[in-house]
Every structure is written in C-alpha cells, then in structure tokens.
C-alpha positions as a Python dict, from the first residue, in 0.01 Angstrom:
ca = {
    (1, 'X'): (0, 0, 0),
    (2, 'X'): (-303, 219, 65),
    (3, 'X'): (-315, 104, 428),
    (4, 'X'): (57, 178, 468),
    (5, 'X'): (9, 526, 318),
    (6, 'X'): (-280, 597, 556),
    (7, 'X'): (-82, 477, 858),
    (8, 'X'): (234, 672, 765),
    (9, 'X'): (35, 988, 691),
    (10, 'X'): (-149, 967, 1025),
    (11, 'X'): (179, 924, 1214),
    (12, 'X'): (323, 1228, 1034),
    (13, 'X'): (16, 1437, 1112),
    (14, 'X'): (27, 1334, 1478),
    (15, 'X'): (393, 1433, 1501),
    (16, 'X'): (303, 1772, 1356),
    (17, 'X'): (20, 1811, 1608),
    (18, 'X'): (-251, 1797, 1344),
    (19, 'X'): (-551, 1568, 1322),
    (20, 'X'): (-601, 1323, 1039),
    (21, 'X'): (-838, 1423, 762),
    (22, 'X'): (-834, 1080, 604),
    (23, 'X'): (-1194, 953, 596),
    (24, 'X'): (-1257, 667, 836),
    (25, 'X'): (-1449, 478, 570),
    (26, 'X'): (-1119, 409, 391),
    (27, 'X'): (-988, 208, 688),
    (28, 'X'): (-1052, -162, 735),
    (29, 'X'): (-1232, -141, 1065),
    (30, 'X'): (-1508, -301, 1269),
    (31, 'X'): (-1716, -73, 1489),
    (32, 'X'): (-1894, -166, 1813),
    (33, 'X'): (-2129, 94, 1960),
    (34, 'X'): (-2249, 94, 2323),
    (35, 'X'): (-2535, 281, 2488),
    (36, 'X'): (-2333, 297, 2812),
    (37, 'X'): (-1958, 308, 2871),
    (38, 'X'): (-1927, -35, 3034),
    (39, 'X'): (-1689, -327, 2967),
    (40, 'X'): (-1547, -164, 2653),
    (41, 'X'): (-1206, -328, 2704),
    (42, 'X'): (-1355, -678, 2740),
    (43, 'X'): (-1577, -625, 2436),
    (44, 'X'): (-1283, -503, 2228),
    (45, 'X'): (-1068, -804, 2328),
    (46, 'X'): (-1338, -1056, 2243),
    (47, 'X'): (-1428, -901, 1906),
    (48, 'X'): (-1057, -878, 1820),
    (49, 'X'): (-1018, -1250, 1896),
    (50, 'X'): (-1276, -1328, 1627),
    (51, 'X'): (-1145, -1067, 1381),
    (52, 'X'): (-765, -1057, 1438),
    (53, 'X'): (-694, -902, 1099),
    (54, 'X'): (-925, -601, 1153),
    (55, 'X'): (-891, -286, 1356),
    (56, 'X'): (-1164, -272, 1622),
    (57, 'X'): (-1319, 47, 1760),
    (58, 'X'): (-1555, 45, 2060),
    (59, 'X'): (-1729, 368, 2163),
    (60, 'X'): (-2046, 504, 2320),
    (61, 'X'): (-2318, 581, 2068),
    (62, 'X'): (-2327, 945, 1967),
    (63, 'X'): (-1966, 1024, 2058),
    (64, 'X'): (-1819, 948, 1714),
    (65, 'X'): (-1932, 938, 1353),
    (66, 'X'): (-1737, 629, 1247),
    (67, 'X'): (-1884, 334, 1062),
    (68, 'X'): (-1750, -2, 948),
    (69, 'X'): (-1613, -58, 600),
    (70, 'X'): (-1852, -181, 338),
    (71, 'X'): (-1887, -554, 378),
    (72, 'X'): (-1776, -558, 742),
    (73, 'X'): (-2033, -604, 1019),
    (74, 'X'): (-2106, -328, 1272),
    (75, 'X'): (-2201, -453, 1619),
    (76, 'X'): (-2384, -291, 1909),
    (77, 'X'): (-2431, -367, 2279),
    (78, 'X'): (-2714, -214, 2480),
    (79, 'X'): (-2759, -236, 2857),
    (80, 'X'): (-3104, -224, 3015),
    (81, 'X'): (-3221, -258, 3374),
    (82, 'X'): (-3303, -628, 3349),
    (83, 'X'): (-3134, -736, 3026),
    (84, 'X'): (-2839, -696, 2790),
    (85, 'X'): (-2885, -697, 2413),
    (86, 'X'): (-2610, -753, 2155),
    (87, 'X'): (-2658, -748, 1781),
    (88, 'X'): (-2546, -659, 1431),
    (89, 'X'): (-2671, -348, 1260),
    (90, 'X'): (-2934, -455, 1006),
    (91, 'X'): (-2894, -810, 1134),
    (92, 'X'): (-2976, -1047, 1420),
    (93, 'X'): (-2976, -974, 1791),
    (94, 'X'): (-2934, -1178, 2106),
    (95, 'X'): (-3061, -1093, 2453),
    (96, 'X'): (-2986, -1222, 2801),
    (97, 'X'): (-3220, -1152, 3091),
    (98, 'X'): (-3065, -1075, 3430),
    (99, 'X'): (-3234, -1260, 3714),
    (100, 'X'): (-2987, -1149, 3981),
    (101, 'X'): (-2864, -810, 4106),
    (102, 'X'): (-2605, -660, 3874),
    (103, 'X'): (-2295, -793, 4039),
    (104, 'X'): (-1998, -688, 3821),
    (105, 'X'): (-1858, -1037, 3762),
    (106, 'X'): (-2192, -1196, 3680),
    (107, 'X'): (-2295, -925, 3438),
    (108, 'X'): (-1959, -929, 3262),
    (109, 'X'): (-1971, -1305, 3212),
    (110, 'X'): (-2332, -1285, 3089),
    (111, 'X'): (-2232, -1015, 2842),
    (112, 'X'): (-1927, -1203, 2713),
    (113, 'X'): (-2126, -1524, 2667),
    (114, 'X'): (-2392, -1332, 2478),
    (115, 'X'): (-2138, -1156, 2255),
    (116, 'X'): (-1945, -1481, 2199),
    (117, 'X'): (-2261, -1654, 2073),
    (118, 'X'): (-2329, -1366, 1834),
    (119, 'X'): (-1971, -1352, 1702),
    (120, 'X'): (-1944, -1729, 1671),
    (121, 'X'): (-2266, -1742, 1471),
    (122, 'X'): (-2155, -1456, 1247),
    (123, 'X'): (-1801, -1587, 1179),
    (124, 'X'): (-1877, -1961, 1195),
    (125, 'X'): (-1579, -1991, 1434),
    (126, 'X'): (-1521, -2098, 1791),
    (127, 'X'): (-1227, -1995, 2010),
    (128, 'X'): (-1021, -2254, 2200),
    (129, 'X'): (-1032, -2039, 2515),
    (130, 'X'): (-1394, -1934, 2475),
    (131, 'X'): (-1464, -1594, 2633),
    (132, 'X'): (-1136, -1588, 2827),
    (133, 'X'): (-934, -1291, 2708),
    (134, 'X'): (-703, -1245, 3008),
    (135, 'X'): (-342, -1360, 3018),
    (136, 'X'): (-365, -1600, 3313),
    (137, 'X'): (-631, -1868, 3251),
    (138, 'X'): (-452, -2120, 3474),
    (139, 'X'): (-493, -1879, 3767),
    (140, 'X'): (-867, -1955, 3766),
    (141, 'X'): (-810, -2330, 3781),
    (142, 'X'): (-542, -2297, 4050),
    (143, 'X'): (-760, -2081, 4276),
    (144, 'X'): (-1056, -2318, 4247),
    (145, 'X'): (-840, -2623, 4324),
    (146, 'X'): (-691, -2444, 4626),
    (147, 'X'): (-1045, -2375, 4747),
    (148, 'X'): (-1107, -2751, 4754),
    (149, 'X'): (-1301, -2803, 4433),
    (150, 'X'): (-1252, -3129, 4246),
    (151, 'X'): (-1101, -3140, 3899),
    (152, 'X'): (-1444, -3228, 3759),
    (153, 'X'): (-1601, -2925, 3930),
    (154, 'X'): (-1327, -2695, 3800),
    (155, 'X'): (-1365, -2830, 3446),
    (156, 'X'): (-1744, -2787, 3455),
    (157, 'X'): (-1707, -2430, 3582),
    (158, 'X'): (-1457, -2326, 3314),
    (159, 'X'): (-1653, -2487, 3031),
    (160, 'X'): (-1987, -2343, 3146),
    (161, 'X'): (-1875, -1996, 3260),
    (162, 'X'): (-1610, -1921, 2997),
    (163, 'X'): (-1707, -2163, 2717),
    (164, 'X'): (-1346, -2291, 2714),
    (165, 'X'): (-1284, -2604, 2512),
    (166, 'X'): (-1239, -2939, 2685),
    (167, 'X'): (-875, -2952, 2569),
    (168, 'X'): (-784, -2610, 2710),
    (169, 'X'): (-972, -2677, 3033),
    (170, 'X'): (-782, -3000, 3086),
    (171, 'X'): (-452, -2823, 3006),
    (172, 'X'): (-529, -2549, 3262),
    (173, 'X'): (-608, -2800, 3537),
    (174, 'X'): (-303, -3012, 3455),
    (175, 'X'): (-73, -2709, 3475),
    (176, 'X'): (-243, -2570, 3788),
    (177, 'X'): (-181, -2900, 3973),
    (178, 'X'): (183, -2903, 3864),
    (179, 'X'): (232, -2539, 3967),
    (180, 'X'): (96, -2610, 4314),
    (181, 'X'): (343, -2893, 4353),
    (182, 'X'): (644, -2694, 4224),
    (183, 'X'): (564, -2394, 4448),
    (184, 'X'): (505, -2601, 4761),
    (185, 'X'): (831, -2483, 4922),
    (186, 'X'): (808, -2118, 4819),
    (187, 'X'): (786, -1838, 5078),
    (188, 'X'): (476, -1642, 4986),
    (189, 'X'): (407, -1344, 5216),
    (190, 'X'): (751, -1358, 5378),
    (191, 'X'): (944, -1406, 5051),
    (192, 'X'): (1021, -1226, 4728),
    (193, 'X'): (1179, -1282, 4387),
    (194, 'X'): (1414, -1051, 4202),
    (195, 'X'): (1406, -955, 3833),
    (196, 'X'): (1681, -752, 3666),
    (197, 'X'): (1627, -621, 3314),
    (198, 'X'): (1922, -577, 3079),
    (199, 'X'): (1760, -379, 2796),
    (200, 'X'): (2029, -424, 2532),
    (201, 'X'): (2019, -650, 2223),
    (202, 'X'): (2246, -716, 1925),
    (203, 'X'): (1950, -615, 1703),
    (204, 'X'): (1576, -565, 1753),
    (205, 'X'): (1366, -855, 1624),
    (206, 'X'): (1073, -794, 1389),
    (207, 'X'): (815, -910, 1647),
    (208, 'X'): (967, -748, 1957),
    (209, 'X'): (797, -474, 2160),
    (210, 'X'): (1005, -513, 2477),
    (211, 'X'): (1232, -241, 2608),
    (212, 'X'): (1551, -307, 2412),
    (213, 'X'): (1825, -87, 2272),
    (214, 'X'): (2104, -179, 2025),
    (215, 'X'): (2413, -257, 2229),
    (216, 'X'): (2641, -98, 1968),
    (217, 'X'): (2484, 243, 2037),
    (218, 'X'): (2497, 208, 2417),
    (219, 'X'): (2838, 47, 2475),
    (220, 'X'): (2973, 361, 2642),
    (221, 'X'): (2683, 382, 2890),
    (222, 'X'): (2663, 21, 3007),
    (223, 'X'): (2876, 104, 3311),
    (224, 'X'): (2641, 392, 3401),
    (225, 'X'): (2345, 159, 3359),
    (226, 'X'): (2498, -101, 3591),
    (227, 'X'): (2571, 172, 3848),
    (228, 'X'): (2201, 264, 3847),
    (229, 'X'): (2100, -101, 3887),
    (230, 'X'): (2347, -133, 4175),
    (231, 'X'): (2172, 157, 4351),
    (232, 'X'): (1845, -33, 4320),
    (233, 'X'): (2010, -348, 4457),
    (234, 'X'): (2118, -150, 4764),
    (235, 'X'): (1756, -39, 4810),
    (236, 'X'): (1635, -400, 4786),
    (237, 'X'): (1873, -497, 5065),
    (238, 'X'): (1701, -249, 5296),
    (239, 'X'): (1343, -297, 5180),
    (240, 'X'): (1358, -678, 5187),
    (241, 'X'): (1575, -728, 5494),
    (242, 'X'): (1303, -936, 5661),
    (243, 'X'): (1207, -1131, 5348),
    (244, 'X'): (1347, -1452, 5195),
    (245, 'X'): (1486, -1433, 4842),
    (246, 'X'): (1352, -1737, 4653),
    (247, 'X'): (1446, -1680, 4290),
    (248, 'X'): (1649, -1444, 4072),
    (249, 'X'): (1588, -1387, 3701),
    (250, 'X'): (1804, -1173, 3474),
    (251, 'X'): (1622, -1105, 3148),
    (252, 'X'): (1605, -846, 2879),
    (253, 'X'): (1672, -758, 2610),
    (254, 'X'): (1967, -993, 2598),
    (255, 'X'): (2171, -1009, 2922),
    (256, 'X'): (2464, -1173, 2743),
    (257, 'X'): (2523, -858, 2540),
    (258, 'X'): (2716, -760, 2854),
    (259, 'X'): (3087, -838, 2845),
    (260, 'X'): (3221, -1108, 3084),
    (261, 'X'): (3361, -849, 3324),
    (262, 'X'): (3027, -661, 3322),
    (263, 'X'): (2837, -981, 3403),
    (264, 'X'): (3085, -1052, 3682),
    (265, 'X'): (3039, -702, 3822),
    (266, 'X'): (2662, -751, 3837),
    (267, 'X'): (2679, -1100, 3990),
    (268, 'X'): (2935, -991, 4248),
    (269, 'X'): (2719, -697, 4354),
    (270, 'X'): (2414, -921, 4391),
    (271, 'X'): (2585, -1186, 4599),
    (272, 'X'): (2778, -941, 4819),
    (273, 'X'): (2466, -735, 4892),
    (274, 'X'): (2171, -975, 4924),
    (275, 'X'): (2117, -1285, 5138),
    (276, 'X'): (2166, -1562, 4884),
    (277, 'X'): (2133, -1853, 5130),
    (278, 'X'): (1783, -1966, 5029),
    (279, 'X'): (1780, -1888, 4657),
    (280, 'X'): (1628, -2190, 4482),
    (281, 'X'): (1679, -2073, 4123),
    (282, 'X'): (1913, -1829, 3949),
    (283, 'X'): (1822, -1780, 3582),
    (284, 'X'): (2001, -1582, 3313),
    (285, 'X'): (1819, -1552, 2983),
    (286, 'X'): (2128, -1584, 2766),
    (287, 'X'): (1899, -1579, 2464),
    (288, 'X'): (2068, -1490, 2137),
    (289, 'X'): (2331, -1732, 2013),
    (290, 'X'): (2540, -1447, 1869),
    (291, 'X'): (2590, -1307, 2220),
    (292, 'X'): (2695, -1631, 2395),
    (293, 'X'): (3064, -1713, 2447),
    (294, 'X'): (3249, -1973, 2650),
    (295, 'X'): (3395, -1697, 2871),
    (296, 'X'): (3051, -1556, 2956),
    (297, 'X'): (2920, -1905, 3031),
    (298, 'X'): (3214, -1965, 3267),
    (299, 'X'): (3137, -1642, 3455),
    (300, 'X'): (2774, -1747, 3493),
    (301, 'X'): (2873, -2091, 3613),
    (302, 'X'): (3126, -1950, 3859),
    (303, 'X'): (2861, -1730, 4022),
    (304, 'X'): (2606, -2006, 4061),
    (305, 'X'): (2363, -1950, 3771),
    (306, 'X'): (2145, -2263, 3774),
    (307, 'X'): (1931, -2210, 3465),
    (308, 'X'): (1990, -2042, 3129),
    (309, 'X'): (1806, -1998, 2800),
    (310, 'X'): (1948, -2046, 2451),
    (311, 'X'): (1665, -1925, 2230),
    (312, 'X'): (1652, -2015, 1860),
    (313, 'X'): (1283, -1912, 1804),
    (314, 'X'): (1305, -2122, 1486),
    (315, 'X'): (1558, -2349, 1318),
    (316, 'X'): (1479, -2213, 971),
    (317, 'X'): (1756, -1981, 855),
    (318, 'X'): (1538, -1785, 612),
    (319, 'X'): (1301, -1695, 896),
    (320, 'X'): (1586, -1593, 1126),
    (321, 'X'): (1710, -1357, 856),
    (322, 'X'): (1362, -1216, 801),
    (323, 'X'): (1289, -1146, 1169),
    (324, 'X'): (1625, -977, 1223),
    (325, 'X'): (1807, -1230, 1439),
    (326, 'X'): (2163, -1192, 1319),
    (327, 'X'): (2279, -1544, 1396),
    (328, 'X'): (2270, -1875, 1215),
    (329, 'X'): (2111, -2206, 1306),
    (330, 'X'): (2467, -2344, 1336),
    (331, 'X'): (2549, -2077, 1596),
    (332, 'X'): (2246, -2181, 1802),
    (333, 'X'): (2366, -2542, 1800),
    (334, 'X'): (2720, -2435, 1892),
    (335, 'X'): (2600, -2209, 2178),
    (336, 'X'): (2391, -2492, 2322),
    (337, 'X'): (2683, -2736, 2307),
    (338, 'X'): (2914, -2481, 2467),
    (339, 'X'): (2669, -2446, 2756),
    (340, 'X'): (2660, -2822, 2805),
    (341, 'X'): (3040, -2836, 2799),
    (342, 'X'): (3052, -2569, 3072),
    (343, 'X'): (2833, -2788, 3293),
    (344, 'X'): (2486, -2634, 3258),
    (345, 'X'): (2227, -2904, 3323),
    (346, 'X'): (1915, -2685, 3307),
    (347, 'X'): (1892, -2521, 2963),
    (348, 'X'): (1570, -2381, 2822),
    (349, 'X'): (1499, -2312, 2455),
    (350, 'X'): (1231, -2070, 2330),
    (351, 'X'): (1037, -2124, 2008),
    (352, 'X'): (779, -1902, 1837),
    (353, 'X'): (503, -2056, 1629),
    (354, 'X'): (331, -1849, 1361),
    (355, 'X'): (639, -1659, 1239),
    (356, 'X'): (601, -1507, 889),
    (357, 'X'): (583, -1768, 615),
    (358, 'X'): (650, -2069, 838),
    (359, 'X'): (460, -2388, 758),
    (360, 'X'): (373, -2707, 943),
    (361, 'X'): (678, -2869, 787),
    (362, 'X'): (902, -2587, 916),
    (363, 'X'): (772, -2641, 1270),
    (364, 'X'): (830, -3016, 1241),
    (365, 'X'): (1189, -2952, 1129),
    (366, 'X'): (1250, -2707, 1413),
    (367, 'X'): (1121, -2957, 1670),
    (368, 'X'): (1337, -3231, 1520),
    (369, 'X'): (1650, -3014, 1545),
    (370, 'X'): (1565, -2915, 1904),
    (371, 'X'): (1515, -3281, 1998),
    (372, 'X'): (1863, -3358, 1866),
    (373, 'X'): (2004, -3108, 2117),
    (374, 'X'): (1787, -3229, 2407),
    (375, 'X'): (1715, -2917, 2618),
    (376, 'X'): (1578, -2953, 2971),
    (377, 'X'): (1282, -2725, 2910),
    (378, 'X'): (1106, -2576, 2610),
    (379, 'X'): (892, -2262, 2598),
    (380, 'X'): (656, -2256, 2302),
    (381, 'X'): (523, -1910, 2217),
    (382, 'X'): (234, -1836, 1985),
    (383, 'X'): (332, -1523, 1795),
    (384, 'X'): (171, -1210, 1942),
    (385, 'X'): (130, -909, 1716),
    (386, 'X'): (233, -601, 1915),
    (387, 'X'): (150, -249, 1796),
    (388, 'X'): (492, -127, 1905),
    (389, 'X'): (676, -391, 1701),
    (390, 'X'): (790, -366, 1341),
    (391, 'X'): (580, -676, 1274),
    (392, 'X'): (258, -473, 1284),
    (393, 'X'): (388, -261, 995),
    (394, 'X'): (515, -571, 815),
    (395, 'X'): (164, -721, 831),
    (396, 'X'): (16, -408, 671),
    (397, 'X'): (248, -464, 377),
    (398, 'X'): (232, -845, 348),
    (399, 'X'): (-99, -944, 509),
    (400, 'X'): (-183, -1144, 821),
    (401, 'X'): (-241, -1457, 612),
    (402, 'X'): (138, -1510, 607),
    (403, 'X'): (126, -1596, 980),
    (404, 'X'): (27, -1960, 1021),
    (405, 'X'): (-35, -2101, 1366),
    (406, 'X'): (-290, -2377, 1400),
    (407, 'X'): (-406, -2654, 1630),
    (408, 'X'): (-181, -2880, 1426),
    (409, 'X'): (139, -2679, 1476),
    (410, 'X'): (66, -2636, 1848),
    (411, 'X'): (14, -3013, 1871),
    (412, 'X'): (345, -3078, 1690),
    (413, 'X'): (530, -2874, 1951),
    (414, 'X'): (341, -3032, 2242),
    (415, 'X'): (410, -3382, 2111),
    (416, 'X'): (777, -3298, 2055),
    (417, 'X'): (808, -3179, 2416),
    (418, 'X'): (638, -3495, 2540),
    (419, 'X'): (880, -3713, 2342),
    (420, 'X'): (1165, -3536, 2524),
    (421, 'X'): (1013, -3632, 2859),
    (422, 'X'): (867, -3288, 2931),
    (423, 'X'): (535, -3188, 3084),
    (424, 'X'): (358, -2849, 3068),
    (425, 'X'): (420, -2646, 3385),
    (426, 'X'): (314, -2288, 3311),
    (427, 'X'): (97, -2104, 3061),
    (428, 'X'): (7, -1750, 2972),
    (429, 'X'): (-165, -1565, 2692),
    (430, 'X'): (-115, -1230, 2524),
    (431, 'X'): (-336, -997, 2325),
    (432, 'X'): (-350, -1052, 1948),
    (433, 'X'): (-189, -1396, 1956),
    (434, 'X'): (-169, -1586, 1631),
    (435, 'X'): (-450, -1842, 1624),
    (436, 'X'): (-584, -1720, 1961),
    (437, 'X'): (-365, -1977, 2132),
    (438, 'X'): (-121, -1948, 2424),
    (439, 'X'): (241, -1970, 2539),
    (440, 'X'): (327, -2292, 2721),
    (441, 'X'): (636, -2385, 2916),
    (442, 'X'): (732, -2755, 2912),
    (443, 'X'): (999, -2905, 3137),
    (444, 'X'): (1154, -3232, 3242),
    (445, 'X'): (1098, -3330, 3608),
    (446, 'X'): (1286, -3094, 3839),
    (447, 'X'): (1370, -2848, 3560),
    (448, 'X'): (1066, -2617, 3565),
    (449, 'X'): (1131, -2243, 3584),
    (450, 'X'): (1010, -2133, 3928),
    (451, 'X'): (1023, -1762, 3848),
    (452, 'X'): (806, -1816, 3537),
    (453, 'X'): (527, -1956, 3754),
    (454, 'X'): (561, -1686, 4020),
    (455, 'X'): (537, -1398, 3773),
    (456, 'X'): (235, -1550, 3600),
    (457, 'X'): (36, -1657, 3905),
    (458, 'X'): (108, -1334, 4096),
    (459, 'X'): (139, -1506, 4433),
    (460, 'X'): (467, -1350, 4547),
    (461, 'X'): (618, -1000, 4556),
    (462, 'X'): (853, -930, 4264),
    (463, 'X'): (1124, -666, 4294),
    (464, 'X'): (1205, -556, 3938),
    (465, 'X'): (1516, -351, 3865),
    (466, 'X'): (1632, -182, 3547),
    (467, 'X'): (1478, 21, 3265),
    (468, 'X'): (1120, -67, 3169),
    (469, 'X'): (1058, -311, 3454),
    (470, 'X'): (752, -330, 3680),
    (471, 'X'): (769, -427, 4048),
    (472, 'X'): (468, -599, 4205),
    (473, 'X'): (387, -604, 4574),
    (474, 'X'): (153, -890, 4665),
    (475, 'X'): (-35, -837, 4994),
    (476, 'X'): (-162, -1111, 5224),
    (477, 'X'): (-522, -1050, 5115),
    (478, 'X'): (-430, -1103, 4748),
    (479, 'X'): (-423, -733, 4660),
    (480, 'X'): (-150, -637, 4413),
    (481, 'X'): (10, -293, 4377),
    (482, 'X'): (263, -203, 4108),
    (483, 'X'): (524, 59, 4031),
    (484, 'X'): (724, 92, 3713),
    (485, 'X'): (1062, 218, 3601),
    (486, 'X'): (1091, 444, 3297),
    (487, 'X'): (1165, 259, 2972),
    (488, 'X'): (1428, 487, 2823),
    (489, 'X'): (1779, 386, 2931),
    (490, 'X'): (1908, 742, 2947),
    (491, 'X'): (1611, 856, 3153),
    (492, 'X'): (1647, 556, 3383),
    (493, 'X'): (2012, 642, 3452),
    (494, 'X'): (1939, 1010, 3508),
    (495, 'X'): (1630, 953, 3723),
    (496, 'X'): (1745, 650, 3922),
    (497, 'X'): (1679, 823, 4258),
    (498, 'X'): (1320, 883, 4149),
    (499, 'X'): (1286, 515, 4051),
    (500, 'X'): (1402, 414, 4398),
    (501, 'X'): (1165, 667, 4555),
    (502, 'X'): (874, 504, 4373),
    (503, 'X'): (968, 167, 4523),
    (504, 'X'): (1012, 320, 4867),
    (505, 'X'): (659, 455, 4849),
    (506, 'X'): (517, 122, 4732),
    (507, 'X'): (690, -77, 5004),
    (508, 'X'): (619, 167, 5285),
    (509, 'X'): (241, 157, 5232),
    (510, 'X'): (34, -66, 5459),
}
C-alpha cells in the first residue's frame, strides 16, 4: 500500500509539473554507481535479471544522492585503463584485466561476465541465458552457423562468451538450423514482408502494453482508420514496385474486432493494389475468441488467409477473468472448432506462462485442453512485466511472488508441444520476463510462421502500416534503419501524410 501511494503521488506530481519530495530511501531500489557513463543499459538489464522484483537505478557517481534501501546491496562499476572493477559497497569486489585494446564488444563482454559472477555469488542464482540480455539470442547462433562454424564451435562460443546454459545453447542452435531451412526460399535483399496493425481490442488485458484501443469507443472511426491504412498501401505499391512480397501479417490489437465487411474492404484493397503472386504466407492474428465469428472466418478464407491464431493464453477461467479477457474457455474451444469447420489447416494458439496465481497444475491442465484441440502451432510466452501495462500496478499491490514461471512449467509446455508433433522454430526474449526465460514458437512440419522468423532475425525489410507500427529497412550490408508511426489512432489518422513522408525518406536513402 505504501508503494502504491508513493507511485500514485509521484504520477500526480509529474502531471502537475512538480518534482517528487518523497525520500528515495523509502523506495525498494538497488543502486549501481559508475565512474564513467559506459554500458549503463547493459548493466541495468543484467542486474534487473537477478533482481526482477526491485527497481534498479544506474548512474554516474556524483550525479545523484540516491542510495539503496536498508538490507539491499549497492553495486559499483569502475573503469580503468587496463582493468574493470565491479563490487558491492562494503563488500567484495571482482576485477578483470584487459590484455587487448578496448574494442567495444570485447570490453562489454568482459564487463558482463565480471558483473554476472558478482551477482551470481551475491544472489546464489544462475541465469539460464547467462549474460545475454538481448531479445534475439538465436541470431547469434544463426550468424555463426552461416559463417561455417560447426554446432560444437557455436555451442562452445555461446557457453564461454555469454555463460549460457547447455540447454539454452542447444535450443538456440536447434532453432537456428530450422530457421535457415524454413527461410531457404525467401527473397532477402530483393523482397519484403508487410505488417498491418489493427489497434483495436474488445478490452485491454492486464499484461498488455501494445498499442490497443477499446473498439466500442472507436467504432465510428474505423472507416477513417482503414482509409489511412489504404493510403499507406498505395505508398507501398510505389516504394516496393521492384521487390517481391513474401509474407503478410495482420496483427494488433485484435484484427477480428473489425466487422466482416471491414475485413473484406482491407483484404480487397491489399490484393487489388499489391502483387500477390509470390506471397508464401498470409496470417491474420484472429486472437480473442469473443471477436471470432463464422462470417469473419469465411471472409478470411475467401481472400486466401493461410494462417490464423486463436489465442486462449490460458484455459483457466479464473485467470481469464482476472487478466481482463472477456471470453470463456468454452468460447475458445468453439472459435477453434469454427475455424476448422471453415477449412483452416494452419491454426496457431498462444499461451502465457507465469500469469497471476497460476500453478504447475494449471499449466498442465491448459496444455491438456490445447492437445485435445490439436492446433498446428503453439507459441509459448513467458510473461513479461511491462511498465505501461496495468500488470505493473497490480504487482505493486499483490507482489511479484504471485507470478510463477519455472523450468518445470516451461518444460511442461515444451513436452506438450512435442507430443503434438511440433518442433521449436523461433525464439525471442523480452525485458523483465518471468523467470528470465523466453518465448518459443513450436510448429508441426510445414506449419511454421515465416513472418515470425523474419521479424525476429531481421534479415528482410518489413513495411509496417497502421498506428504504433515500426518499419525496418534491411540493407545488403546488414545495416538496419527504422521509422515509426505515431501510436495514437486519432493522431495517426490526422497525420497520415506525415507517416507516409517518413517512409518515403527512409526508402529513398542510399
């Protein structure tokens, strides 16, 4: 309650343009001081991985007067010409000597290994991914394999350089090999993929931080929104006239909050405007069971959608109610069966492990119910705690100990996928994930989501349309440039010409 009061008061003060006078000592916080402003982001991410329940502050010594709470350790990192020292105030220190010139990558890895050893010793914990804090660990394995290294060499590199566990190293290599096989026919430099964001949802889930707006409040502006998206589609036709369109993904939000005629309008515009002749995959993330109808499924089938998602997140009704998904387990089952009846033979289901109050037994029951339905792919998410979500406030009130994700629950999901004939085909991580785990996509042979791999591995240009989306231009030398659309739906509609101008600038640069 005290933490909630502090947070609410600070928000109020910020809105009024005033600074907080609440003493820092009353916050539950771990402080890391530096003698130079270097690698602060990496240090923050690694410390947070060991102390997920604490707020972490990293700053250069002398710039602030903050200190850790009583009973919480305060760390420091000091850079010298030929060494790096990390330690705990009034405690132990560790030092690494630099025998090579201070190349950025080498120094960063040395620092993270040093800090990892200190944190592991202090907390008596190890992390499954070692010092890796980025979202694309499989990208490392894939690049090394493409350079001609053997699996044994890749494994040794990841375990030595990043201190990754044997299990996670093997998983990365396994997925990297499968990704290379799945993407073998993709057009890289001469191709592109298309993402369209539909930022409307029936309700906003407790854990969600994506750009989403309640459809009930925006019903009267959906047509305006689609008109703005159509303008972007016209731009794509011009900008990508000499490129091959490989995959199309319509996500959200919840795309199936659109009415059947609105879906048809969007599909018709896409197929009348763009060259659809080489599209290998057309995905619509149908998502919420309470937004899926037979009529909408028929529209999707008629316009050639090859892959859809029906996402339960959990098969425990009490959890669905808690996280704000206004549908029942029975509706999820009915939506899945409707999709099968309409002829969809590539259906994905999303699950989230670590949802509030869920136990090992709840995960086992969810997997059992999913197996009864028999989807073609399964995406298993480890709950990520986002600052912009209502979950972060919920945790302040109920405590992080209510979120249970463990090696055991991850193994239950992996084993369940294997029993359905699925293999892991893509993986990514997020900041502040429950248990410091990962999100893994599993699929039956021939049912892997191509777009999922492309967006994670960043090997192909992605044109992203709609509010809150980010386009990525991938150059032949591996360089990546981005441009984003504003998140607010009203602003997106009003400033659509500016959004197109941003893309024009990105795609006219050499």
